[in-house]
C-alpha positions as CSV (number, residue, x, y, z in Angstrom):
1,M,-156.5,6.3,97.0
2,T,-155.5,7.2,93.4
3,R,-153.9,4.8,91.0
4,A,-150.6,6.7,91.3
5,N,-150.6,6.5,95.1
6,R,-151.3,2.7,94.9
7,K,-148.4,2.2,92.6
8,I,-146.1,4.2,94.9
9,L,-147.3,2.1,97.9
10,K,-146.7,-1.1,96.0
11,W,-143.1,-0.1,95.2
12,A,-142.5,1.1,98.8
13,I,-143.7,-2.3,100.1
14,A,-141.6,-4.2,97.6
15,I,-138.5,-2.2,98.5
16,I,-139.1,-2.7,102.3
17,L,-139.6,-6.5,101.7
18,V,-136.4,-6.8,99.7
19,I,-134.5,-5.0,102.5
20,I,-136.0,-7.2,105.2
21,I,-135.5,-10.4,103.3
22,S,-131.9,-9.5,102.4
23,N,-131.1,-9.0,106.1
24,I,-132.0,-12.6,107.1
25,S,-128.7,-14.1,108.1
26,I,-128.4,-16.8,105.4
27,V,-129.6,-14.5,102.7
28,S,-127.3,-11.7,103.8
29,F,-124.4,-14.2,103.8
30,I,-125.2,-15.5,100.3
31,I,-125.5,-12.0,98.9
32,G,-122.2,-11.1,100.6
33,V,-120.4,-14.1,99.1
34,F,-121.7,-13.5,95.6
35,T,-120.9,-9.8,95.7
36,Q,-117.6,-10.5,97.4
37,T,-118.4,-8.2,100.3
38,K,-118.4,-10.6,103.2
39,F,-115.0,-9.9,104.8
40,F,-114.9,-10.0,108.6
41,Y,-112.4,-12.8,108.4
42,D,-110.4,-10.9,105.7
43,N,-107.5,-8.6,106.6
44,S,-109.4,-5.6,105.1
45,Y,-111.1,-5.1,108.5
46,N,-108.3,-3.4,110.5
47,Y,-108.4,-2.0,114.0
48,S,-106.0,0.3,115.8
49,S,-105.5,2.5,118.8
50,G,-105.7,6.2,118.7
51,N,-101.9,6.7,118.3
52,G,-101.6,3.7,116.0
53,K,-99.2,1.7,118.2
54,F,-101.8,-1.1,118.5
55,Q,-102.9,-2.4,115.2
56,T,-104.5,-5.7,114.3
57,S,-106.8,-7.4,111.8
58,P,-108.9,-10.6,112.0
59,G,-106.0,-12.6,110.6
60,H,-104.2,-12.0,113.9
61,L,-107.2,-12.9,116.1
62,K,-108.4,-16.3,117.4
63,G,-112.0,-17.5,117.0
64,E,-114.5,-19.2,114.7
65,T,-117.3,-16.6,114.8
66,T,-117.5,-12.9,114.7
67,T,-118.3,-12.8,118.4
68,A,-115.3,-14.9,119.3
69,L,-113.0,-12.7,117.0
70,Y,-114.4,-9.6,118.7
71,K,-113.8,-11.0,122.2
72,D,-110.2,-11.8,121.2
73,L,-109.8,-8.3,119.7
74,I,-111.0,-6.7,123.0
75,K,-108.8,-9.1,125.0
76,Q,-105.7,-8.1,123.0
77,F,-106.6,-4.4,123.3
78,N,-107.1,-4.6,127.0
79,L,-103.6,-6.1,127.4
80,Y,-102.3,-3.3,125.3
81,K,-104.1,-0.7,127.4
82,K,-102.4,-2.0,130.6
83,K,-99.0,-1.1,129.1
84,N,-100.3,2.1,127.5
85,P,-102.9,3.7,129.8
86,N,-103.0,7.0,127.8
87,D,-104.1,5.2,124.6
88,T,-107.5,3.8,125.5
89,I,-109.8,4.0,122.4
90,L,-110.0,1.2,119.9
91,Y,-110.9,2.3,116.4
92,R,-112.1,0.4,113.4
93,N,-110.2,1.4,110.3
94,F,-112.8,0.4,107.7
95,K,-115.9,2.4,106.6
96,I,-119.4,1.1,106.9
97,N,-121.1,1.2,103.5
98,V,-124.8,2.0,104.1
99,L,-125.6,1.3,100.5
100,K,-125.0,-2.4,101.2
101,F,-128.4,-2.7,102.7
102,W,-128.1,-6.5,103.1
103,F,-125.6,-5.8,106.0
104,W,-127.8,-3.4,107.9
105,R,-128.7,-6.0,110.5
106,E,-125.1,-6.7,111.1
107,Y,-124.2,-3.0,111.3
108,L,-126.8,-2.7,114.0
109,T,-126.1,-5.9,116.0
110,E,-122.4,-6.8,115.7
111,E,-120.2,-4.9,118.1
112,H,-117.1,-4.4,115.9
113,Y,-119.2,-2.1,113.7
114,H,-120.0,0.1,116.7
115,L,-116.4,1.1,117.3
116,P,-115.6,4.6,116.3
117,Y,-114.0,5.0,112.8
118,K,-110.5,6.3,112.2
119,E,-108.6,6.0,109.0
120,L,-105.6,3.7,109.1
121,P,-102.3,5.4,108.1
122,E,-101.3,4.3,104.5
123,K,-98.0,2.7,105.5
124,A,-99.3,1.0,108.6
125,S,-99.1,-2.7,108.8
126,C,-101.6,-4.5,111.1
127,K,-99.5,-6.2,113.7
128,N,-99.9,-6.2,117.4
């Protein structure tokens, strides 16, 4: 192996280690707090139905954890679907930023990130 190849390998290993370490729960949380990007409990994470008649944000949900908030979101949406059987898809109205590699584990494991994306109308207020 040439010297240049060893250098490339060392850099690749270093980058992979940084990504892995940054995705450990507590490390990811600390990075999110310091970069001001940890916002599931913030109203910047909005959700809506396809036609926009159902809209909500974590501020309108009950729960202490992301799992509890997601369960309440699904519960509220299921109640909405009973009254509106033609509007059955729940969308997240926030984009996933893949450059924030410290959230990759969350993007893969937390269910609210798996919802399909649809842009929230500009004048929409998140009420349900």
